C-alpha atoms as one frame of an Amber mdcrd trajectory, in Angstrom:
protein
  44.119  36.396 101.129  46.284  33.543 100.035  44.902  30.050  99.711  46.953
  26.994 100.478  47.734  24.260  98.014  45.588  21.261  98.823  45.527  17.602
  98.036  42.110  17.036  96.529  40.764  13.533  96.867  37.278  12.174  97.090
  35.630   9.621  99.326  32.293   9.592  97.522  32.188  11.903  94.519  28.427
  12.386  94.409  28.352  14.198  97.732  31.549  16.140  97.866  31.523  19.805
  97.073  34.744  21.167  95.684  36.047  23.838  93.375  36.185  22.097  89.983
  39.147  24.209  88.913  41.138  22.913  91.864  40.309  19.259  91.506  43.054
  17.427  89.676  42.106  13.779  89.844  43.636  13.153  93.246  46.867  15.075
  92.715  47.998  18.339  94.263  46.218  21.452  93.070  46.677  25.136  93.686
  43.563  27.221  94.228  43.582  30.647  92.619  39.954  31.598  93.272  40.000
  34.206  96.046  36.219  33.953  96.430  36.102  30.214  97.122  34.332  29.379
 100.384  36.450  26.352 101.091  39.695  25.001  99.764  38.699  21.396 100.246
  35.620  19.402 101.095  34.987  15.736 101.709  32.430  13.466 103.349  32.283
  10.386 105.564  29.191   8.171 105.477  27.625   6.309 108.426  25.386   3.321
 109.056  21.827   3.898 110.304  21.811   5.266 113.851  25.610   4.947 114.161
  28.466   7.367 114.773  31.422   5.015 114.378  33.909   5.819 111.631  34.024
   2.931 109.173  37.462   1.397 108.505  37.269   2.338 104.811  37.582   6.032
 105.756  40.729   5.690 107.897  43.171   6.290 105.031  41.293   9.351 103.805
  41.054  10.795 107.319  44.785  10.233 107.888  45.467  12.158 104.662  43.241
  14.971 105.896  45.132  15.061 109.210  48.403  15.305 107.298  46.987  18.124
 105.185  45.724  19.971 108.262  49.087  19.615 109.995  50.759  21.095 106.906
  48.445  24.124 106.927  47.901  25.063 110.586  46.296  28.414 109.738  43.246
  26.866 108.068  40.077  26.166 110.051  37.886  23.083 109.688  34.092  22.944
 109.593  32.452  19.552 110.119  28.707  19.230 109.579  26.864  16.048 110.536
  23.688  14.913 108.778  21.078  12.165 109.087  18.411  10.678 106.877  14.774
  11.525 107.630  14.081   8.381 109.677  13.446   8.843 113.379  12.504  11.744
 115.605  13.917  15.204 114.944  15.450  15.567 118.423  17.259  12.237 118.103
  18.422  13.107 114.580  19.760  16.462 115.781  21.805  14.733 118.488  22.947
  11.990 116.094  24.031  14.468 113.430  26.081  16.436 115.957  27.606  13.208
 117.308  28.702  12.313 113.757  30.433  15.671 113.361  31.979  15.370 116.813
  33.450  11.914 116.198  35.319  13.313 113.184  36.426  16.363 115.203  37.626
  14.089 118.019  39.557  11.994 115.490  41.355  15.108 114.255  42.131  16.312
 117.796  43.422  12.873 118.834  45.756  13.018 115.836  47.294  16.387 116.683
  44.927  19.011 115.276  44.290  21.876 117.705  40.635  21.835 118.756  40.418
  25.627 118.392  40.656  25.151 114.610  37.595  22.901 114.454  33.898  23.774
 114.438  31.342  20.956 114.496  27.604  21.215 113.902  24.664  18.874 113.435
  22.038  19.687 110.805  19.841  16.619 111.337  17.951  15.814 108.115  17.548
  19.498 107.165  20.076  19.488 104.277  19.744  16.174 102.453  22.250  15.291
  99.758  19.669  12.966  98.224  16.005  12.086  98.586  14.898   9.886 101.498
  12.516   7.719  99.440  14.864   4.756  99.017  17.481   3.062 101.151  20.172
   4.261  98.745  18.994   7.858  99.106  18.926   7.579 102.889  22.422   6.074
 102.888  23.736   9.144 101.056  22.221  11.447 103.665  23.883   9.754 106.659
  27.122  11.668 106.440  29.507  14.188 107.920  30.864  16.824 105.559  34.391
  18.047 106.240  35.414  21.441 104.896  38.849  22.965 105.202  38.183  26.673
 105.005  40.313  29.247 103.279  42.785  31.243 105.298  41.207  34.610 106.134
  44.538  36.437 106.601
């Protein structure tokens, strides 16, 4: 298995999971770890009850599209999340809608939909506690993972 070189950048460092050895302060990095689950991960945060992508994430998403176009063999996993406010059924639908809006953005910018998997986890995997507004804000997100090439 050979992993692609990736451009590692962060949108919100507290909630992005990445291989520390590969992160190079926003520059290109080569991953050598054959056991890494993903070669890149990032997150987009949402307002309460919303699925619209905020303008501040456009540049980062365009960079991700460029990266995905450069490495057409890699798959993408997008997982939507919510805070704990509201009913579980609504949160499940909202979390999936958040993942889907990112997936749709990628498809509309030339990424083949067969490369993308989207899922909604509701409030089941919080990145932070839900006791304060700041904690809830950190949970309203979609995580984007570019997975390693399984060849």
